[in-house]
C-alpha positions as CSV (number, residue, x, y, z in Angstrom):
1,M,73.3,-60.3,-57.0
2,G,72.6,-60.1,-60.8
3,I,71.0,-57.0,-61.2
4,R,72.6,-54.4,-63.4
5,I,72.9,-50.6,-62.8
6,E,71.0,-49.7,-66.2
7,S,67.9,-52.1,-65.2
8,G,67.8,-50.7,-61.5
9,F,67.6,-47.4,-62.8
10,L,65.0,-47.7,-65.3
11,F,63.2,-49.5,-62.4
12,V,63.8,-46.4,-60.1
13,L,62.8,-44.0,-62.7
14,K,59.6,-46.1,-63.2
15,I,58.7,-46.4,-59.6
16,S,59.3,-42.5,-59.2
17,S,57.2,-41.7,-62.1
18,L,54.2,-43.8,-60.9
19,Q,55.0,-42.3,-57.2
20,L,54.5,-38.8,-58.7
21,L,51.5,-39.8,-60.5
22,V,50.1,-41.2,-57.2
23,D,51.0,-38.5,-55.2
24,H,49.1,-35.9,-57.6
25,W,46.5,-38.2,-57.4
26,V,46.2,-37.9,-53.6
27,L,46.7,-34.3,-53.7
28,L,43.6,-34.1,-55.9
29,G,41.9,-35.6,-53.1
30,I,40.7,-38.7,-55.1
31,G,42.6,-41.0,-53.2
32,R,42.8,-39.9,-49.9
33,W,39.4,-41.7,-48.8
34,S,40.3,-44.8,-50.9
35,I,43.6,-46.1,-50.4
36,F,43.6,-46.4,-46.9
37,S,40.1,-47.8,-46.7
38,K,38.5,-51.1,-48.0
39,R,37.3,-49.4,-51.3
40,L,40.8,-50.1,-53.4
41,P,38.9,-51.4,-56.4
42,S,37.2,-48.4,-56.8
43,A,40.2,-46.2,-56.1
44,L,42.1,-48.0,-58.7
45,L,39.1,-47.4,-61.2
46,V,38.8,-43.8,-60.8
47,F,42.9,-43.4,-60.9
48,A,42.6,-45.3,-64.5
49,L,39.9,-42.8,-65.3
50,Y,42.1,-40.0,-64.2
51,L,44.8,-41.4,-66.2
52,F,43.0,-41.8,-69.4
53,L,41.2,-38.1,-69.3
54,S,44.9,-36.9,-68.5
55,S,46.3,-38.6,-71.9
56,I,43.2,-37.3,-73.8
57,Y,44.1,-33.5,-72.4
58,L,47.5,-33.9,-73.6
59,K,46.5,-34.9,-77.1
60,I,43.9,-32.3,-77.6
61,K,45.7,-29.4,-75.6
62,D,47.2,-27.9,-78.9
63,K,43.7,-27.8,-80.3
64,L,42.4,-26.2,-77.0
65,L,45.3,-23.5,-77.1
66,T,44.7,-22.8,-80.7
67,M,40.7,-22.3,-79.8
68,A,41.7,-20.2,-76.9
69,M,43.9,-17.8,-79.1
70,W,41.3,-17.5,-81.7
71,L,38.6,-16.7,-79.1
72,C,40.8,-13.8,-77.9
73,L,41.4,-12.7,-81.1
74,Q,37.8,-11.9,-81.8
75,D,37.9,-8.4,-80.3
76,G,38.9,-7.4,-84.0
77,A,36.8,-5.9,-86.7
78,S,35.5,-7.5,-89.5
79,M,36.6,-6.2,-93.2
80,E,32.8,-4.9,-93.7
81,D,33.3,-3.0,-90.3
82,I,36.2,-1.4,-91.4
83,E,35.4,-0.7,-95.2
84,Q,32.6,1.5,-93.4
85,L,35.0,4.2,-91.9
86,S,35.5,7.3,-93.8
87,K,38.8,7.0,-96.1
88,F,40.4,10.1,-97.2
89,R,43.2,11.2,-99.6
90,F,46.0,13.5,-97.8
91,K,47.4,16.4,-100.0
92,K,50.2,18.6,-98.7
93,V,49.5,22.3,-99.5
94,A,53.0,24.0,-100.4
95,N,51.8,27.1,-101.0
96,E,50.0,27.6,-97.6
97,K,52.9,28.5,-95.7
98,V,51.6,30.5,-92.3
99,A,55.2,30.2,-90.8
100,D,58.7,28.9,-91.6
101,D,57.8,25.9,-89.6
102,V,54.2,25.2,-90.3
103,Q,52.9,24.1,-93.5
104,G,49.6,23.5,-94.2
105,G,47.6,20.1,-95.6
106,V,44.1,18.9,-96.7
107,M,42.4,15.5,-96.4
108,T,39.8,15.1,-99.1
109,E,37.3,12.4,-99.0
110,C,37.3,9.7,-101.3
111,G,34.3,7.8,-102.6
112,T,31.6,10.7,-102.3
113,D,30.3,12.5,-105.2
114,S,30.8,15.7,-103.4
115,P,34.2,15.5,-101.6
116,I,34.5,16.7,-97.9
117,K,37.7,18.9,-97.4
118,H,39.1,18.9,-93.9
119,R,42.3,21.2,-93.5
120,F,44.9,21.3,-90.8
121,L,48.1,22.3,-89.9
122,L,51.7,20.4,-90.1
123,H,54.2,21.3,-87.5
124,L,57.7,20.2,-89.0
125,N,60.5,20.3,-86.8
126,D,63.9,18.9,-88.1
127,D,62.1,17.2,-90.7
128,H,59.8,15.5,-88.6
129,C,56.1,16.5,-88.1
130,D,54.6,16.6,-84.7
131,L,50.9,16.7,-85.2
132,E,50.1,15.1,-88.2
133,E,51.6,11.7,-88.5
134,C,50.3,8.0,-88.5
135,C,50.7,7.0,-84.6
136,I,50.7,3.7,-85.3
137,C,53.9,3.4,-87.6
138,L,54.8,7.0,-86.9
139,S,55.7,8.3,-89.9
140,C,54.4,11.6,-91.4
141,Y,51.7,11.4,-93.9
142,D,53.1,11.7,-97.5
143,D,51.6,13.4,-100.3
144,G,48.6,11.3,-101.9
145,V,48.5,9.1,-99.0
146,E,45.2,7.2,-98.3
147,L,44.1,7.6,-94.6
148,R,41.2,6.4,-92.7
149,Q,39.1,8.3,-90.1
150,L,37.6,6.8,-87.2
151,P,34.4,7.8,-85.5
152,C,36.5,9.7,-82.9
153,A,38.1,11.6,-85.7
154,H,41.6,10.3,-85.4
155,H,43.0,9.4,-88.5
156,F,45.5,6.7,-89.5
157,H,47.4,5.3,-92.9
158,C,44.7,2.8,-94.3
159,S,47.2,0.1,-94.2
160,C,48.2,0.6,-90.5
161,I,45.1,0.8,-89.3
162,N,43.5,-2.0,-91.1
163,K,46.0,-4.4,-89.7
164,W,45.2,-2.8,-86.3
165,L,41.5,-3.2,-86.4
166,F,41.6,-6.7,-87.3
167,I,43.4,-7.5,-84.0
168,N,41.6,-4.7,-81.8
169,A,38.6,-2.7,-82.9
170,S,39.3,0.2,-81.0
171,C,41.3,3.4,-81.6
172,P,44.9,3.3,-80.7
173,L,45.1,6.7,-79.3
174,C,42.0,7.0,-77.0
175,K,40.6,3.3,-77.3
176,Y,37.2,4.4,-78.8
177,N,35.5,0.7,-79.9
178,I,34.3,1.1,-83.6
179,L,32.1,-1.3,-83.1
180,K,30.2,-0.2,-80.4
181,S,30.3,3.3,-81.8
182,S,26.1,3.8,-81.6
183,S,26.4,3.3,-77.6
184,Q,29.2,5.3,-77.2
185,N,27.7,8.3,-79.0
C-alpha cells in the first residue's frame, strides 16, 4: 500500500479534469452516439479535434475580444465628420442685462468671412447657469471658449463634444445621429 496522498490527489485531480471535459463533450451531443456504440475510434478523433479547437480558442480569445470591442466602437464619428460641424466662439455680453438674474451672450461663428451671430440669454441662479452650459461636462460657458454646434442646434464645448463624437456619433441630448443627418432632415 505504497500510495502517497500527494500522488493520489494529483491522480484524482487529473481524473476529475478529464471527467469534466468528457461531461462537456457528452453534453454537446458529440459523444452520446459514439461512446456507447462501436464507433469509439471516430468518437475519440472528434474529441481530440474538439480539444484542439478549444486550445486554439483559448490562445486567440484576447484577439477576438479586442476585435469585438473595436467593432463596438465603430459607432463613433471620424475627425473629418467632426470638423464639418459649425464652430463658434462664445462671448458674454455684460452690458445687456435684462434683469438681475438674466444676462446675454453671443455665439459668433468661427472660420467664415461674414461671421454669423447667435444671441441667447443666460439665466444665472446662485453663480450657476441654467440654460447655456455644456451638458457633457456640466460647466457654464466661459467668455471666449470655442463651442461646436450639431445639426440639431445643440452646442457644447469643442473638446467635450469631440471626445463624445469619437465614441458615439449622436447628440448627447436628443440622440440625433450626425452621420445620418441627410436622411434625418
